[in-house]
C-alpha positions as CSV (number, residue, x, y, z in Angstrom):
1,M,0.4,-17.2,17.9
2,T,-0.7,-19.0,15.0
3,H,0.0,-17.4,11.9
4,Q,0.9,-17.6,8.3
5,Q,3.9,-15.8,7.9
6,R,6.0,-18.3,6.0
7,P,7.8,-17.8,2.4
8,L,6.2,-20.2,-0.3
9,G,9.0,-20.2,-2.4
10,T,7.3,-18.6,-5.3
11,G,9.9,-18.9,-7.8
12,F,10.4,-15.0,-8.1
13,T,12.8,-12.6,-6.4
14,A,13.7,-9.5,-5.2
15,S,14.5,-8.7,-9.3
16,S,11.4,-9.8,-10.6
17,T,9.6,-7.1,-12.6
18,T,5.5,-6.4,-13.1
19,E,6.1,-8.5,-16.5
20,E,7.6,-11.7,-15.1
21,V,5.6,-11.9,-12.1
22,L,2.0,-11.6,-14.6
23,R,3.6,-13.5,-17.2
24,G,0.4,-16.1,-18.1
25,V,-2.0,-14.4,-16.0
26,D,-4.9,-13.2,-17.7
27,L,-7.4,-10.6,-16.0
28,A,-10.0,-10.1,-19.0
29,G,-13.2,-9.0,-16.9
30,K,-11.8,-7.9,-13.8
31,N,-12.1,-4.9,-12.1
32,I,-9.7,-3.2,-10.1
33,I,-9.6,0.1,-8.1
34,V,-5.8,1.7,-7.7
35,T,-5.9,4.5,-5.1
36,G,-3.1,6.4,-5.8
37,G,-2.7,4.6,-9.3
38,H,-0.9,7.7,-11.3
39,G,2.2,8.2,-9.9
40,R,5.5,5.9,-9.6
41,L,4.8,2.8,-8.1
42,G,0.9,3.0,-9.0
43,L,1.0,4.5,-12.6
44,E,3.4,1.2,-12.9
45,T,0.9,-1.0,-11.3
46,T,-2.3,0.3,-13.5
47,R,-0.2,-0.2,-16.4
48,A,0.9,-3.5,-15.8
49,L,-2.6,-4.6,-14.4
50,A,-4.4,-2.9,-18.0
51,Q,-2.1,-4.7,-20.0
52,A,-3.0,-7.9,-18.4
53,G,-6.5,-7.3,-19.3
54,A,-7.8,-5.8,-16.1
55,S,-10.3,-2.6,-16.4
56,V,-8.4,-0.3,-14.0
57,T,-10.4,2.8,-11.9
58,V,-7.6,5.1,-10.9
59,A,-8.9,6.9,-7.7
60,A,-7.0,10.2,-7.5
61,R,-7.5,13.8,-6.0
62,D,-6.1,15.4,-8.7
63,L,-8.1,14.4,-11.9
64,E,-6.1,16.4,-14.4
65,R,-3.2,15.0,-13.2
66,A,-3.8,11.6,-12.9
67,G,-5.7,11.8,-16.2
68,R,-2.4,12.8,-17.8
69,A,-0.7,10.4,-16.7
70,I,-2.1,7.4,-17.7
71,A,-3.6,8.8,-21.4
72,G,-2.6,5.7,-23.5
73,I,-3.0,3.2,-21.1
74,S,-6.1,1.2,-22.5
75,R,-8.7,0.3,-20.1
76,A,-7.6,2.8,-17.3
77,E,-10.3,5.6,-16.0
78,V,-9.7,7.8,-13.5
79,S,-12.4,8.7,-10.6
80,R,-12.4,11.7,-8.0
81,L,-11.5,10.7,-4.8
82,D,-9.7,12.7,-1.7
83,L,-8.5,10.1,1.3
84,V,-8.9,12.6,3.7
85,D,-12.4,14.0,2.9
86,P,-15.4,11.5,4.2
87,K,-18.0,13.0,1.7
88,S,-15.5,12.5,-1.2
89,I,-14.7,8.8,-0.3
90,N,-18.6,8.6,0.2
91,D,-19.5,9.9,-3.1
92,F,-17.1,7.6,-4.8
93,V,-18.2,4.3,-2.9
94,A,-21.6,5.6,-4.1
95,R,-20.4,5.9,-7.8
96,W,-18.6,2.3,-8.2
97,L,-22.0,0.6,-6.3
98,A,-24.5,2.5,-8.8
99,S,-22.8,1.0,-11.5
100,P,-23.3,-1.8,-10.7
101,R,-19.8,-3.7,-11.2
102,P,-18.1,-6.4,-9.1
103,L,-14.4,-5.3,-7.5
104,H,-11.9,-7.9,-7.8
105,V,-9.1,-5.9,-6.6
106,L,-8.9,-2.8,-4.5
107,I,-5.0,-1.8,-4.4
108,N,-5.1,0.8,-1.3
109,G,-1.7,2.6,-2.6
110,A,-1.8,6.5,-2.1
111,T,0.6,7.7,0.2
112,P,1.4,11.4,0.8
113,K,4.6,12.7,1.6
114,A,6.0,13.0,4.9
115,P,5.4,17.0,5.8
116,P,8.4,17.9,8.0
117,T,5.8,20.0,10.1
118,L,2.7,18.4,12.1
119,T,-0.3,18.7,9.6
120,L,-3.9,17.8,10.3
121,D,-6.4,17.3,8.0
122,A,-10.3,19.0,8.5
123,R,-11.3,16.4,11.5
124,G,-7.5,17.1,13.7
125,F,-6.5,13.9,12.3
126,E,-2.3,13.8,11.5
127,I,-2.1,13.6,7.9
128,Q,-0.1,10.1,7.0
129,F,-2.8,8.6,9.3
130,A,-5.5,9.6,8.1
131,T,-4.5,9.2,4.4
132,S,-2.7,6.2,4.4
133,H,-5.1,4.4,7.0
134,L,-8.3,5.9,7.9
135,G,-9.1,7.1,4.2
136,H,-8.9,3.6,3.3
137,F,-10.5,2.3,6.0
138,Q,-13.4,4.1,5.3
139,L,-13.1,3.3,1.5
140,T,-12.7,-0.5,2.4
141,L,-15.7,-0.4,4.1
142,G,-17.8,1.1,1.8
143,L,-16.5,-1.5,-1.0
144,L,-17.8,-4.5,0.8
145,P,-20.6,-5.2,-1.1
146,A,-18.7,-4.9,-4.2
147,L,-15.7,-6.9,-2.9
148,R,-18.4,-9.4,-2.0
149,A,-20.2,-9.6,-5.4
150,A,-17.1,-10.5,-6.9
151,H,-16.9,-13.9,-5.2
152,G,-13.6,-14.1,-5.0
153,A,-11.5,-10.7,-3.8
154,R,-8.2,-9.6,-2.7
155,V,-7.3,-6.0,-0.8
156,V,-4.3,-4.8,-1.1
157,N,-2.8,-2.4,1.3
158,L,0.6,-0.6,0.1
159,S,2.5,-0.5,3.5
160,S,6.8,-0.5,4.2
161,G,9.2,-2.1,6.1
162,A,8.6,0.9,8.1
163,Q,6.3,-1.1,10.2
164,R,9.3,-2.8,12.0
165,I,10.1,0.4,13.6
166,G,6.5,1.4,14.0
167,T,4.6,2.1,17.0
168,L,0.5,2.8,17.5
169,R,0.6,5.9,19.6
170,W,-2.8,4.7,21.3
171,D,-4.0,7.8,23.1
172,D,-1.7,10.3,20.8
173,L,-2.3,9.4,17.3
174,H,-2.3,12.7,16.3
175,F,0.5,14.3,18.2
176,A,-1.5,16.8,19.9
177,N,1.0,16.4,22.5
178,G,3.7,17.0,20.7
179,G,6.6,14.9,19.9
180,Y,5.6,15.3,16.1
181,D,7.8,13.8,13.4
182,P,8.0,13.1,10.2
183,Q,9.0,9.2,10.3
184,V,7.8,8.5,13.5
185,A,4.1,9.5,11.8
186,Y,5.2,7.4,8.5
187,A,6.2,4.8,10.3
188,Q,2.9,4.6,12.8
189,A,0.9,4.5,9.3
190,K,2.5,1.9,7.6
191,K,2.0,0.0,10.9
192,A,-1.7,0.2,10.7
193,N,-1.6,-0.8,7.3
194,V,-0.8,-4.3,8.4
195,L,-2.6,-4.4,11.4
196,F,-5.8,-3.1,9.1
197,T,-4.6,-6.1,6.8
198,V,-4.7,-8.3,9.4
199,E,-8.1,-7.6,11.1
200,L,-9.6,-6.7,7.4
201,D,-8.8,-10.9,6.7
202,R,-9.8,-11.9,9.9
203,R,-13.4,-10.6,9.0
204,F,-14.2,-10.9,5.6
205,A,-12.1,-14.4,4.7
206,K,-15.2,-16.2,5.4
207,D,-16.8,-13.8,2.5
208,G,-14.6,-14.6,-0.4
209,I,-12.3,-11.2,0.5
210,R,-8.4,-11.8,1.0
211,A,-6.0,-9.2,2.4
212,F,-2.5,-8.8,2.0
213,A,0.0,-6.1,2.9
214,V,3.0,-5.3,0.4
215,H,6.4,-3.7,0.9
216,P,7.4,-2.4,-2.7
217,G,11.1,-2.3,-2.0
218,V,13.0,1.2,-2.0
219,V,11.8,3.2,-4.7
220,V,13.5,7.0,-5.5
221,D,13.3,9.3,-8.4
222,P,16.4,11.0,-10.0
223,Q,17.7,14.1,-8.0
224,Q,19.7,16.7,-9.1
225,P,23.1,17.6,-7.2
226,G,23.1,20.0,-4.3
227,T,19.8,19.8,-3.3
228,P,18.6,18.9,0.4
229,A,17.2,15.2,-1.2
230,Y,20.2,14.7,-3.2
231,Q,22.5,15.0,0.1
232,S,19.8,12.8,2.0
233,L,19.2,10.4,-0.2
234,R,23.2,10.1,-1.0
235,A,24.0,9.8,2.8
236,M,21.6,6.8,2.5
237,G,22.9,5.4,-0.1
238,L,20.3,5.3,-2.6
239,I,21.1,7.3,-5.1
240,N,25.0,7.8,-6.7
241,E,27.3,11.1,-7.2
242,A,25.2,11.5,-10.8
243,G,21.8,11.9,-8.8
244,Q,20.7,8.6,-10.4
245,P,19.0,6.0,-8.0
246,I,21.2,3.0,-7.1
247,I,19.5,-0.6,-8.1
248,D,20.2,-3.3,-5.8
249,P,17.2,-5.0,-5.1
250,E,18.5,-8.1,-2.9
251,R,19.4,-5.0,-0.8
252,G,16.1,-3.4,-0.9
253,K,16.8,-0.6,-3.8
254,K,14.3,-1.1,-6.6
255,A,13.8,0.2,-9.8
256,V,9.8,1.0,-10.5
257,K,8.9,-2.4,-12.2
258,Q,10.9,-4.3,-9.7
259,G,9.1,-2.2,-6.8
260,A,5.4,-2.5,-8.6
261,S,5.8,-6.5,-8.7
262,T,5.0,-7.2,-5.1
263,I,1.8,-5.3,-5.6
264,V,0.7,-7.2,-8.7
265,F,1.8,-10.1,-7.6
266,A,-0.8,-9.8,-4.2
267,A,-3.1,-8.7,-6.5
268,T,-3.5,-11.7,-8.9
269,S,-1.2,-14.2,-8.4
270,P,-3.0,-18.1,-7.8
271,L,-0.2,-19.1,-5.3
272,L,-1.5,-16.9,-2.9
273,A,-4.9,-18.6,-3.2
274,D,-6.2,-19.6,0.1
275,L,-4.3,-17.6,2.0
276,G,-4.4,-13.9,3.9
277,G,-3.9,-11.8,6.4
278,V,-0.1,-11.4,5.7
279,Y,2.7,-9.2,4.9
280,L,4.6,-9.6,1.6
281,K,7.7,-8.4,0.0
282,D,9.8,-9.7,-2.7
283,N,6.9,-11.6,-4.7
284,D,6.7,-13.6,-1.8
285,V,5.5,-14.2,1.9
286,S,7.9,-12.4,4.2
287,R,9.3,-14.4,7.0
288,L,8.9,-13.0,10.8
289,D,11.7,-11.0,12.1
290,D,12.3,-9.6,15.2
291,E,15.6,-9.2,15.1
292,P,17.0,-5.3,15.9
293,R,19.0,-4.5,12.8
294,P,19.7,-0.7,12.2
295,L,19.0,0.5,8.7
296,T,22.4,1.3,6.9
297,A,23.4,2.1,3.2
298,D,24.0,-1.6,2.7
299,S,21.1,-2.9,4.9
300,I,17.5,-2.2,4.7
301,P,15.7,-4.2,6.9
302,S,12.1,-4.9,5.5
303,E,10.7,-8.5,7.2
304,V,7.4,-8.0,9.0
305,A,7.8,-8.2,13.0
306,S,5.5,-9.9,15.1
307,H,4.1,-6.7,16.6
308,S,3.0,-5.3,12.8
309,I,0.3,-8.8,12.7
310,D,-0.5,-9.0,16.0
311,P,-4.2,-10.2,16.0
312,Q,-5.0,-8.0,19.5
313,S,-3.9,-4.7,18.3
314,A,-5.3,-5.6,14.9
315,Q,-8.6,-6.0,16.7
316,R,-8.0,-2.8,18.5
317,L,-7.3,-0.5,15.7
318,W,-10.2,-1.5,13.6
319,E,-12.2,-0.6,16.8
320,L,-10.2,2.6,17.1
321,S,-10.7,3.4,13.4
322,E,-14.4,2.5,13.9
323,H,-15.2,5.5,16.5
324,L,-12.8,7.9,14.6
325,L,-14.5,7.9,11.3
326,K,-17.8,8.8,13.5
327,R,-16.3,11.8,14.7
């Protein structure tokens, strides 16, 4: 299989921050949409891109919460979007296309919390797959006219190192036959993000639309000692005894500005010109790695696996996604 999954040697590292990646980059006149651009990685992405001169639209389900989060950020606005509601997606697209503004970058970053029990949307779709993949799939296709109008656009899909262990349950995507596990569902959704990236780039690179999947690293919030989240993250080596995040970017444990750096790198870096359909980590193109490696407190494997960029699987997922959206 021919692929471009080879590090470029960008000069940036796992420790690089959004400021470092954007130094010297002028985004004046650029229009950018960030789904979920009001929380943690999304908020830092919004802040950094707006500070570099872009006009950023934060697409969020809760307008009041999102508005409070981005208050004080120049050139940032909020527009309502519920990724599990097809009508809400269509309404968002219609508002954008009526503006009319070219769309230079679409960052599909919204990711739901993994529910402990099987949760379905109104259509009967598993909520993580419905939000992270299907909602963004519908949104991206709807915004294609605005992306084409930019005459050089990028779509950035937020993925995860979990794609390495992800399996597309082709005959039971929504766990109708049982076997639901929140981490299995998460890994399936994150693998779908990468496969979507591959096929999107194949189909629309000719129109000047390039696609990138991003692993930002593991970014966690402080936790109150004694809580279930504290116990879990402590066991994984992600927080210390006081409940504070352990920052060790070379081992994949990052501060917010380090995690968001690869997102804004994918969205803006001239080093990615004439490239697309690839998975990024640590501000560079990831190498391929199919070696089975366990997840431990000292090792968080996150390189892309070959099954996550398989072109036949990518095309199959695209066709299946189109079918599901017709239901």
